Kinemage of the C-alpha trace (Angstrom):
@kinemage 1
@onewidth
@group {chain A} dominant
@subgroup {mainchain}
@vectorlist {calphas} color= white
{ca met a 1} P 7.141 12.159 12.607
{ca thr a 2} L 8.284 11.194 16.097
{ca asp a 3} L 6.212 10.317 19.147
{ca arg a 4} L 7.420 11.877 22.372
{ca tyr a 5} L 8.015 8.590 24.162
{ca glu a 6} L 10.699 7.646 21.651
{ca leu a 7} L 12.778 10.605 22.826
{ca thr a 8} L 12.033 10.165 26.517
{ca met a 9} L 13.133 6.525 26.246
{ca ile a 10} L 16.427 7.555 24.667
{ca asp a 11} L 16.936 10.234 27.308
{ca ala a 12} L 16.407 7.756 30.129
{ca ala a 13} L 18.521 5.108 28.405
{ca met a 14} L 21.365 7.599 28.119
{ca arg a 15} L 21.208 8.047 31.883
{ca ser a 16} L 21.244 4.280 32.469
{ca gly a 17} L 24.037 3.648 29.977
{ca thr a 18} L 21.953 1.453 27.640
{ca ala a 19} L 21.019 3.879 24.827
{ca phe a 20} L 23.756 2.706 22.511
{ca arg a 21} L 23.454 -1.036 22.965
{ca pro a 22} L 23.356 -2.719 19.538
{ca ser a 23} L 19.719 -3.712 18.995
{ca val a 24} L 17.376 -5.304 16.478
{ca phe a 25} L 13.800 -4.077 16.003
{ca glu a 26} L 11.166 -5.807 13.920
{ca ala a 27} L 7.935 -4.619 12.316
{ca phe a 28} L 5.236 -7.272 11.988
{ca ala a 29} L 1.485 -7.791 12.207
{ca arg a 30} L 0.045 -10.090 14.863
{ca arg a 31} L -3.000 -10.758 12.690
{ca leu a 32} L -4.401 -9.784 9.318
{ca pro a 33} L -6.892 -6.894 9.328
{ca gly a 34} L -10.512 -7.802 8.820
{ca ala a 35} L -9.783 -11.564 8.895
{ca arg a 36} L -8.399 -11.324 5.371
{ca arg a 37} L -6.484 -14.195 3.830
{ca tyr a 38} L -3.221 -12.352 3.125
{ca gly a 39} L -1.656 -8.903 3.389
{ca val a 40} L 0.442 -6.819 0.992
{ca val a 41} L 3.582 -4.973 2.054
{ca ala a 42} L 3.419 -1.402 0.764
{ca gly a 43} L 5.199 1.814 1.713
{ca thr a 44} L 8.748 0.460 1.903
{ca gly a 45} L 10.074 2.876 -0.698
{ca arg a 46} L 8.341 5.808 0.988
{ca phe a 47} L 9.785 4.746 4.347
{ca leu a 48} L 13.295 4.645 2.896
{ca asp a 49} L 12.788 8.173 1.572
{ca arg a 50} L 11.857 9.237 5.104
{ca val a 51} L 14.930 7.546 6.586
{ca ala a 52} L 17.155 9.428 4.150
{ca glu a 53} L 15.764 12.798 5.242
{ca phe a 54} L 15.149 12.014 8.919
{ca arg a 55} L 16.963 14.878 10.662
{ca phe a 56} L 16.419 17.170 13.620
{ca gly a 57} L 16.907 20.690 12.311
{ca asp a 58} L 17.132 23.992 14.166
{ca ala a 59} L 13.345 24.409 14.414
{ca glu a 60} L 12.814 20.918 15.846
{ca leu a 61} L 15.660 21.261 18.314
{ca arg a 62} L 14.407 24.683 19.416
{ca phe a 63} L 10.938 23.247 20.071
{ca leu a 64} L 12.371 20.410 22.171
{ca arg a 65} L 14.580 22.799 24.119
{ca asp a 66} L 11.940 25.494 24.679
{ca his a 67} L 9.410 22.950 25.953
{ca arg a 68} L 12.028 21.139 28.046
{ca ile a 69} L 11.094 17.813 26.531
{ca val a 70} L 14.594 16.308 26.540
{ca ser a 71} L 17.972 16.884 28.166
{ca ala a 72} L 20.791 18.979 26.765
{ca glu a 73} L 22.777 15.778 26.201
{ca leu a 74} L 20.042 14.308 24.027
{ca leu a 75} L 19.646 17.574 22.119
{ca asp a 76} L 23.321 17.407 21.175
{ca trp a 77} L 22.901 13.812 19.977
{ca leu a 78} L 19.759 14.610 17.972
{ca ala a 79} L 21.506 17.521 16.244
{ca asp a 80} L 23.855 15.015 14.584
{ca tyr a 81} L 21.306 12.223 14.058
{ca arg a 82} L 21.622 10.176 10.915
{ca phe a 83} L 20.641 6.538 10.744
{ca ser a 84} L 23.851 4.529 10.271
{ca gly a 85} L 22.561 0.987 10.764
{ca asp a 86} L 21.178 -1.764 8.559
{ca ile a 87} L 17.626 -2.467 7.425
{ca arg a 88} L 16.303 -5.494 5.606
{ca gly a 89} L 12.749 -6.536 4.970
{ca tyr a 90} L 10.156 -8.063 2.691
{ca ala a 91} L 10.402 -6.607 -0.796
{ca glu a 92} L 7.683 -4.032 -1.354
{ca gly a 93} L 4.685 -5.668 -2.996
{ca glu a 94} L 5.400 -8.993 -1.278
{ca leu a 95} L 2.606 -10.758 0.592
{ca tyr a 96} L 2.776 -11.126 4.358
{ca phe a 97} L 1.025 -13.174 7.025
{ca pro a 98} L 0.667 -12.979 10.836
{ca gly a 99} L 4.134 -12.850 12.388
{ca ser a 100} L 5.991 -12.184 9.133
{ca pro a 101} L 9.163 -10.164 9.943
{ca ile a 102} L 8.270 -7.475 7.425
{ca leu a 103} L 10.981 -4.989 8.439
{ca val a 104} L 14.145 -5.640 10.485
{ca val a 105} L 16.026 -2.573 11.718
{ca glu a 106} L 19.465 -2.971 13.263
{ca gly a 107} L 21.454 -0.223 14.955
{ca thr a 108} L 21.901 1.168 18.409
{ca phe a 109} L 18.753 1.264 20.509
{ca ala a 110} L 18.674 5.045 20.222
{ca glu a 111} L 19.010 5.346 16.470
{ca ala a 112} L 16.567 2.501 15.762
{ca val a 113} L 13.822 3.287 18.275
{ca val a 114} L 13.444 6.847 17.005
{ca leu a 115} L 12.242 5.456 13.655
{ca glu a 116} L 9.279 3.621 15.187
{ca thr a 117} L 6.553 6.142 14.454
{ca val a 118} L 7.611 6.999 10.923
{ca ala a 119} L 8.016 3.319 10.015
{ca leu a 120} L 4.589 2.359 11.334
{ca ser a 121} L 2.732 5.399 10.035
{ca val a 122} L 3.967 4.658 6.501
{ca leu a 123} L 3.662 0.863 6.516
{ca asn a 124} L 0.330 0.714 8.327
{ca tyr a 125} L -1.445 3.116 5.972
{ca asp a 126} L 0.117 2.076 2.694
{ca ser a 127} L -0.320 -1.634 3.435
{ca ala a 128} L -3.958 -1.077 4.437
{ca val a 129} L -4.627 0.530 1.057
{ca ala a 130} L -2.743 -2.237 -0.759
{ca asn a 131} L -4.673 -4.873 1.223
{ca ala a 132} L -7.930 -3.382 -0.062
{ca ala a 133} L -6.634 -2.795 -3.586
{ca thr a 134} L -5.460 -6.366 -4.103
{ca arg a 135} L -8.929 -7.670 -3.220
{ca met a 136} L -10.458 -5.258 -5.721
{ca thr a 137} L -8.103 -6.164 -8.546
{ca arg a 138} L -8.688 -9.873 -7.942
{ca ala a 139} L -12.452 -9.289 -7.971
{ca ala a 140} L -12.128 -7.374 -11.252
{ca lys a 141} L -10.602 -10.469 -12.911
{ca gly a 142} L -8.388 -8.601 -15.346
{ca arg a 143} L -10.648 -5.642 -16.031
{ca pro a 144} L -8.852 -2.299 -15.428
{ca val a 145} L -9.367 -0.561 -12.089
{ca ala a 146} L -8.515 3.108 -11.539
{ca glu a 147} L -7.909 4.852 -8.201
{ca met a 148} L -9.877 8.083 -7.827
{ca gly a 149} L -10.129 8.643 -4.071
{ca ser a 150} L -8.016 11.780 -3.536
{ca arg a 151} L -10.947 13.845 -2.273
{ca arg a 152} L -11.663 11.180 0.351
{ca ala a 153} L -8.235 11.363 2.045
{ca ser a 154} L -5.862 14.015 3.329
{ca glu a 155} L -3.513 15.537 0.779
{ca glu a 156} L -0.394 13.429 1.335
{ca ser a 157} L -2.395 10.310 2.159
{ca ala a 158} L -4.059 10.652 -1.229
{ca val a 159} L -0.699 10.504 -2.999
{ca ala a 160} L 0.439 7.553 -0.869
{ca ala a 161} L -2.836 5.731 -1.521
{ca ala a 162} L -2.487 6.071 -5.275
{ca arg a 163} L 1.012 4.586 -5.056
{ca ala a 164} L -0.064 1.653 -2.869
{ca ala a 165} L -3.093 0.881 -5.029
{ca tyr a 166} L -0.934 0.832 -8.171
{ca ile a 167} L 1.522 -1.571 -6.535
{ca ala a 168} L -1.409 -3.870 -5.715
{ca gly a 169} L -2.618 -3.964 -9.307
{ca phe a 170} L -4.640 -0.812 -10.016
{ca asp a 171} L -3.981 0.512 -13.520
{ca ala a 172} L -4.126 4.287 -13.087
{ca thr a 173} L -4.880 7.152 -10.711
{ca ser a 174} L -6.648 10.482 -10.959
{ca asn a 175} L -3.979 12.031 -8.690
{ca leu a 176} L -1.461 14.075 -10.683
{ca ala a 177} L 1.031 14.346 -7.805
{ca ala a 178} L 1.217 10.553 -7.706
{ca gly a 179} L 1.819 10.512 -11.438
{ca ala a 180} L 4.604 13.066 -11.170
{ca arg a 181} L 6.353 11.525 -8.143
{ca trp a 182} L 5.976 7.827 -8.870
{ca gly a 183} L 5.402 7.480 -12.609
{ca ile a 184} L 1.888 6.095 -12.168
{ca pro a 185} L -0.387 6.438 -15.241
{ca thr a 186} L -3.016 9.142 -14.729
{ca met a 187} L -6.561 9.336 -16.023
{ca gly a 188} L -9.524 11.706 -15.899
{ca thr a 189} L -11.989 13.432 -18.208
{ca ala a 190} L -14.953 15.408 -16.824
{ca ala a 191} L -17.400 15.641 -13.928
{ca his a 192} L -21.097 16.407 -13.881
{ca ser a 193} L -20.288 20.085 -13.301
{ca phe a 194} L -18.787 20.250 -16.792
{ca thr a 195} L -22.079 19.117 -18.333
{ca leu a 196} L -24.056 21.494 -16.116
{ca leu a 197} L -21.816 24.375 -17.179
{ca his a 198} L -22.982 24.124 -20.772
{ca asp a 199} L -26.363 25.020 -22.224
{ca ser a 200} L -26.936 21.463 -23.374
{ca glu a 201} L -25.494 18.000 -22.893
{ca ala a 202} L -24.574 17.893 -26.574
{ca glu a 203} L -22.541 21.097 -26.285
{ca ala a 204} L -20.691 19.708 -23.264
{ca phe a 205} L -19.871 16.475 -25.072
{ca gln a 206} L -18.705 18.345 -28.159
{ca ala a 207} L -16.455 20.601 -26.085
{ca gln a 208} L -14.836 17.592 -24.427
{ca ile a 209} L -14.331 15.796 -27.738
{ca asp a 210} L -12.840 18.916 -29.320
{ca val a 211} L -10.043 18.763 -26.740
{ca leu a 212} L -9.672 15.037 -25.976
{ca gly a 213} L -10.838 13.429 -29.219
{ca val a 214} L -13.487 10.779 -29.862
{ca gly a 215} L -11.470 8.241 -27.890
{ca thr a 216} L -12.472 9.988 -24.676
{ca thr a 217} L -15.002 8.734 -22.117
{ca leu a 218} L -18.222 10.732 -21.756
{ca leu a 219} L -20.180 10.916 -18.482
{ca val a 220} L -23.729 10.160 -19.610
{ca asp a 221} L -25.846 10.168 -16.441
{ca thr a 222} L -26.136 13.861 -15.568
{ca tyr a 223} L -29.739 13.853 -16.756
{ca asp a 224} L -31.361 10.834 -18.413
{ca ile a 225} L -28.971 7.949 -19.091
{ca glu a 226} L -30.635 6.631 -22.245
{ca gln a 227} L -30.792 10.073 -23.803
{ca gly a 228} L -27.249 10.780 -22.629
{ca ile a 229} L -25.978 7.712 -24.485
{ca arg a 230} L -27.901 8.620 -27.638
{ca thr a 231} L -26.558 12.167 -27.501
{ca ala a 232} L -23.006 10.905 -26.938
{ca ile a 233} L -23.140 8.739 -30.073
{ca glu a 234} L -24.801 11.490 -32.096
{ca val a 235} L -21.961 13.850 -31.199
{ca ala a 236} L -18.999 11.473 -31.256
{ca gly a 237} L -20.124 8.800 -33.683
{ca thr a 238} L -19.846 5.071 -33.203
{ca gly a 239} L -16.087 5.371 -32.595
{ca leu a 240} L -16.625 6.897 -29.134
{ca gly a 241} L -14.036 5.493 -26.748
{ca gly a 242} L -16.246 5.040 -23.715
{ca ile a 243} L -19.069 6.123 -21.457
{ca arg a 244} L -19.049 6.412 -17.685
{ca leu a 245} L -21.940 5.485 -15.406
{ca asp a 246} L -21.977 6.889 -11.878
{ca ser a 247} L -25.482 6.205 -10.537
{ca gly a 248} L -28.316 3.742 -10.305
{ca asp a 249} L -28.287 -0.043 -10.098
{ca leu a 250} L -25.005 -0.435 -11.963
{ca ala a 251} L -25.590 -4.035 -13.067
{ca glu a 252} L -28.941 -3.191 -14.605
{ca val a 253} L -27.834 0.174 -15.981
{ca ala a 254} L -24.674 -1.305 -17.553
{ca ala a 255} L -26.664 -4.069 -19.244
{ca asp a 256} L -29.145 -1.557 -20.663
{ca ala a 257} L -26.310 0.723 -21.763
{ca arg a 258} L -24.506 -2.107 -23.552
{ca ala a 259} L -27.640 -3.110 -25.403
{ca leu a 260} L -28.297 0.472 -26.455
{ca leu a 261} L -24.718 1.116 -27.561
{ca asp a 262} L -24.707 -2.056 -29.627
{ca ser a 263} L -28.034 -1.143 -31.234
{ca leu a 264} L -26.575 2.230 -32.200
{ca gly a 265} L -23.548 0.555 -33.769
{ca ala a 266} L -21.111 1.582 -31.020
{ca thr a 267} L -20.034 -1.983 -30.323
{ca gly a 268} L -16.492 -0.937 -29.392
{ca thr a 269} L -17.489 1.790 -26.931
{ca arg a 270} L -16.379 0.752 -23.455
{ca ile a 271} L -18.383 1.091 -20.241
{ca thr a 272} L -16.714 2.362 -17.074
{ca val a 273} L -18.607 2.363 -13.779
{ca thr a 274} L -17.935 4.354 -10.616
{ca ser a 275} L -20.114 5.282 -7.597
{ca asp a 276} L -18.728 4.100 -4.221
{ca leu a 277} L -17.446 0.735 -5.418
{ca asp a 278} L -15.649 -1.740 -3.181
{ca glu a 279} L -14.419 -5.305 -3.756
{ca tyr a 280} L -17.863 -6.788 -3.137
{ca ala a 281} L -19.577 -4.430 -5.569
{ca ile a 282} L -16.926 -5.195 -8.179
{ca ala a 283} L -17.391 -8.933 -7.662
{ca gly a 284} L -21.143 -8.456 -8.004
{ca leu a 285} L -20.604 -6.916 -11.452
{ca gln a 286} L -18.571 -9.812 -12.846
{ca ala a 287} L -21.397 -10.977 -15.096
{ca ser a 288} L -22.231 -7.455 -16.240
{ca pro a 289} L -20.919 -5.905 -19.475
{ca val a 290} L -18.609 -3.577 -17.565
{ca asp a 291} L -15.173 -2.901 -19.036
{ca ala a 292} L -13.492 -0.891 -16.253
{ca tyr a 293} L -13.986 0.355 -12.714
{ca gly a 294} L -13.162 3.552 -10.828
{ca val a 295} L -12.797 3.248 -7.046
{ca gly a 296} L -12.558 6.065 -4.524
{ca thr a 297} L -13.473 6.011 -0.841
{ca ser a 298} L -13.130 2.284 -0.237
{ca val a 299} L -9.584 1.930 -1.484
{ca val a 300} L -8.099 5.002 0.236
{ca thr a 301} L -9.694 3.975 3.559
{ca gly a 302} L -8.618 0.328 3.399
{ca ser a 303} L -12.176 -0.876 2.668
{ca gly a 304} L -13.123 -1.293 6.321
{ca ala a 305} L -9.587 -1.834 7.674
{ca pro a 306} L -7.884 1.592 7.652
{ca ala a 307} L -4.678 0.393 9.345
{ca ala a 308} L -2.723 -2.807 8.824
{ca gly a 309} L -2.151 -3.358 12.556
{ca met a 310} L 1.636 -3.556 12.357
{ca val a 311} L 3.801 -3.060 15.440
{ca tyr a 312} L 7.509 -2.287 15.917
{ca lys a 313} L 9.194 -4.257 18.668
{ca leu a 314} L 12.663 -4.841 20.085
{ca val a 315} L 13.439 -8.529 19.462
{ca ala a 316} L 17.180 -8.780 20.227
{ca arg a 317} L 19.897 -6.694 21.841
{ca gln a 318} L 23.496 -7.090 22.860
{ca gly a 319} L 24.390 -7.388 26.522
{ca asp a 320} L 27.381 -5.828 28.259
{ca asp a 321} L 29.272 -9.085 27.745
{ca gly a 322} L 28.863 -8.825 23.972
{ca ala a 323} L 26.445 -11.743 23.723
{ca trp a 324} L 23.153 -11.310 21.855
{ca val a 325} L 19.943 -11.852 23.794
{ca gly a 326} L 16.520 -12.474 22.264
{ca val a 327} L 13.811 -10.413 23.994
{ca gly a 328} L 10.023 -10.263 23.671
{ca lys a 329} L 6.760 -9.403 25.353
{ca arg a 330} L 4.790 -12.056 27.210
{ca ser a 331} L 1.565 -10.061 27.543
{ca glu a 332} L -1.668 -11.913 26.885
{ca asp a 333} L -2.704 -11.625 23.220
{ca lys a 334} L 0.340 -9.428 22.569
{ca ala a 335} L 3.236 -11.812 23.056
{ca ser a 336} L 6.062 -11.567 20.535
{ca his a 337} L 8.623 -14.120 19.407
{ca pro a 338} L 12.094 -13.193 20.720
{ca gly a 339} L 15.176 -13.235 18.546
{ca glu a 340} L 16.374 -12.069 15.160
{ca lys a 341} L 14.533 -13.761 12.306
{ca val a 342} L 14.716 -14.616 8.647
{ca ala a 343} L 11.793 -15.857 6.580
{ca val a 344} L 11.125 -18.138 3.638
{ca arg a 345} L 7.939 -19.052 1.834
{ca arg a 346} L 7.727 -22.771 1.259
{ca leu a 347} L 6.275 -23.809 -2.089
{ca glu a 348} L 5.010 -27.125 -3.416
{ca gly a 349} L 4.546 -27.280 -7.142
{ca gly a 350} L 4.874 -23.498 -7.277
{ca val a 351} L 2.050 -23.005 -4.753
{ca ala a 352} L 2.698 -21.445 -1.334
{ca val a 353} L 2.047 -23.800 1.579
{ca glu a 354} L 3.822 -22.226 4.561
{ca glu a 355} L 5.477 -19.068 5.865
{ca ala a 356} L 8.549 -20.343 7.715
{ca val a 357} L 10.048 -17.837 10.157
{ca leu a 358} L 13.413 -18.967 11.439
{ca val a 359} L 14.927 -17.560 14.633
{ca thr a 360} L 18.655 -17.252 13.935
{ca asp a 361} L 21.911 -16.156 15.432
{ca his a 362} L 22.779 -12.518 14.863
{ca arg a 363} L 23.397 -11.835 11.166
{ca ala a 364} L 23.195 -15.501 10.263
{ca thr a 365} L 22.997 -16.197 6.564
{ca leu a 366} L 20.121 -18.183 5.117
{ca asp a 367} L 20.209 -20.872 2.470
{ca ala a 368} L 16.630 -20.515 1.260
{ca ala a 369} L 16.793 -23.630 -0.885
{ca ala a 370} L 18.029 -25.706 2.044
{ca ala a 371} L 15.219 -24.223 4.136
{ca gly a 372} L 12.794 -25.422 1.496
{ca gly a 373} L 11.501 -22.127 0.168
{ca arg a 374} L 11.911 -18.694 -1.358
{ca ala a 375} L 13.792 -16.087 0.696
{ca leu a 376} L 11.519 -13.145 1.528
{ca gln a 377} L 13.823 -10.526 3.031
{ca val a 378} L 16.030 -8.279 0.916
{ca pro a 379} L 18.673 -5.694 1.938
{ca leu a 380} L 17.279 -2.163 2.057
{ca val a 381} L 19.897 -0.150 3.974
{ca ala a 382} L 23.523 -1.082 4.680
{ca gly a 383} L 25.591 1.058 7.029
{ca gly a 384} L 23.137 3.899 6.618
{ca glu a 385} L 23.329 3.787 2.805
{ca ile a 386} L 20.001 3.139 1.100
{ca asp a 387} L 19.782 0.699 -1.791
{ca asp a 388} L 18.249 2.964 -4.434
{ca arg a 389} L 16.672 0.071 -6.344
{ca trp a 390} L 13.690 0.469 -4.054
{ca leu a 391} L 13.264 4.216 -4.601
{ca gly a 392} L 11.435 6.356 -7.153
{ca his a 393} L 9.642 5.158 -10.268
{ca gly a 394} L 11.830 2.076 -10.582
{ca gly a 395} L 11.061 0.968 -7.042
{ca val a 396} L 7.332 1.258 -7.657
{ca glu a 397} L 7.530 -0.882 -10.781
{ca leu a 398} L 9.629 -3.505 -8.949
{ca ala a 399} L 7.019 -3.596 -6.195
{ca arg a 400} L 4.184 -3.983 -8.698
{ca glu a 401} L 5.987 -6.884 -10.358
{ca arg a 402} L 6.748 -8.520 -7.006
{ca his a 403} L 3.115 -8.284 -5.976
{ca ala a 404} L 1.829 -9.844 -9.185
{ca ala a 405} L 4.272 -12.754 -8.876
{ca ser a 406} L 3.540 -13.309 -5.168
{ca val a 407} L -0.229 -13.389 -5.629
{ca glu a 408} L 0.118 -16.041 -8.322
{ca glu a 409} L 1.800 -18.328 -5.764
{ca leu a 410} L -1.269 -18.404 -3.524
{ca pro a 411} L -3.602 -21.394 -3.403
{ca val a 412} L -6.785 -20.860 -5.408
{ca glu a 413} L -9.046 -20.570 -2.364
{ca ala a 414} L -7.028 -17.599 -1.079
{ca his a 415} L -8.503 -15.416 -3.836
{ca arg a 416} L -12.056 -15.688 -2.550
{ca leu a 417} L -13.379 -12.555 -0.875
{ca ala a 418} L -14.748 -14.499 2.081
{ca arg a 419} L -13.030 -13.737 5.367
{ca gly a 420} L -11.265 -16.546 7.185
{ca glu a 421} L -7.950 -17.916 8.315
{ca pro a 422} L -4.689 -16.837 6.639
{ca ala a 423} L -4.172 -18.533 3.294
{ca ile a 424} L -1.047 -20.273 4.590
{ca pro a 425} L 0.149 -20.860 8.172
{ca thr a 426} L 3.096 -19.052 9.746
{ca val a 427} L 5.430 -21.497 11.477
{ca phe a 428} L 8.233 -20.354 13.810
{ca arg a 429} L 11.303 -22.547 14.021
């Protein structure tokens, strides 16, 4: 979880005597992916787990030594590595905008820079999934949405995606590892192969009901949809929990299915649709009699924006005289704002109107009320000790609650799927 240049920088800095200068790094996004109106911070809890276990063991040290990647002096330092600094950042689930100081890492240059790759790999992927998921849940307008994209991502990415989607409002996941690790509700019944395994559709439905009960959801489009629905009600009765549709023009098919179910007396049987849905397809089904959605590929790939575009930059460091110096790039299109920062979201009548990013003196305290807004950064790590509120099942639920509250602060127009400028401006002061 480390890029080579992190270690070569430390090695060279050791030679120049600057490796252990107190430093402040910041993770932020210069722009929102896909010209979206807002972003969602996700992955913070997973990143803190990685910080807790970030060590260079015998195998890693042997690899570095055998390939002569770093000096003997650096190998000795890495053998004892343990992050001992401070980290603060936006609470997981919080919204962010261009320039938002999402994560602030303070320590020596050496111990902070070596976390660059792991911080960005977690935040960029998880936030990309959450950015897609929040658009889908808003498009669903309160109807349940389930994540079912494990087979469209790598193994560990699948688990991370389920977590991020749940934080951004999804209701369940098909991924059992995500359920076990993070306490996310799991769902799942049967695929077309289960129907094809049996000698008839009726036998397949009966076998599923025998195990899961009549409250289950039957997949009715393996053969003919109309006949599948009739067979489902014949086998289960009008108390059948639901049917799933996975093919065809979903708006038309769902309308026909609802009419048929109602005519058969199954007025309480719910309709779930799947089949390569994204936020636009969900929005297009708003007027249809659909009760729930299952989303796969689009959510685990960020729905067209597979990375959140976050970067990790040195923004302040201490000089030999003990004074703190703000530093930043001046490159065209990649300039960064120097200096340590705190952030507040200014509200008017409970509606967000501005992201105020304040450049401060080192470790300055912030009176959010005096600054005219809600403080966005929270302590995550102090002196190397992780605040366990943000970990495990409890951390996921906190993040889900934070996301729901933050989204409600947005102006109404920010919820439209149309691409455009950020919902609120970021102002540096």
